[in-house]
N, C-alpha and C positions, 0 to 999 in steps of 0.2 A: 403559379406553382414554381416556375423557374425563378432563380434569384433569391429564393427564401433560404435563410441559413438553417440547415437541417441538424447541425451539430448542437449538442447540449452545451451550455456554458462551461461545464466542468471538463469537457473532453480534452482540451489543450492542457489543462492542469494535470489530468490523469496521465496523459502521454508523457509529460515532463517528469512526473513522479516515477513512472515505470522505466524511464531511461536508465540504463546501467544495471538493471536487475538481471539475475541469472535466469536461464531457461527454467530451472527448477522452481525458482521463486515465482516466475510468471505463471507457471502451470498450477502451483499451489494457490496463488492469488485467484485464478479463475475459479477453482473449486471453492475457495472461501467465499467468493462473491455470490455463489449459488446459495450459500447459507446466510446471506446478507451481512457479511463482514465487509469492511471498506478499508482501502488503503488510505490512512489518514495523513501520514507524512513520511518522509525519508530523511534520516540523519545522514549526513555526508561528511564524516570526519576526515581530516587531511591524511593522505597516504594510507587509507583503509577503505575496505569495501563499503558500499552504501548499506545502511541499516533501515529497511522498511518497517514501519509500525502499522499494524492493522487494528481495527476496533470492531467489536460486534455491533449488532443493530441497536442494542440498548445504550451503547456508549459507555458501558461500565467496565467491560473487559478489554484490555489492550494486550497485544502480544507482538514480539519481534518475529519477523519472517526470516529465518536463517538462510544462508546461502544454499543449503541443500533442500530447501522447501519446507523444512519442519518449523513448528511454532515453539517459541519460548516465552512463557508468560512471566518470567522473572526478568523484567526490563532492565534493572540496574540503574534506573533514573526515574525521577518523578514526572508524571504527566500533569501539566498545568491545564486548567479549564479555559 
């Protein structure tokens, strides 16, 4: 039992994605995860706040998680497959 890796493979990636998010974004993300939304990626434009993008469980709906914790489904850019 000792020595076995207990973390899931995505845990380090998840922590890296969450780095720099506001407390409101983190709280909203926790709530969204209960509804099976996932933090897919974070855009990090130079000299601007990070822009986290979440996706629903079907993978068809994407939304921006704004700094105040609200969702914006008008991404303003195209999501590639």
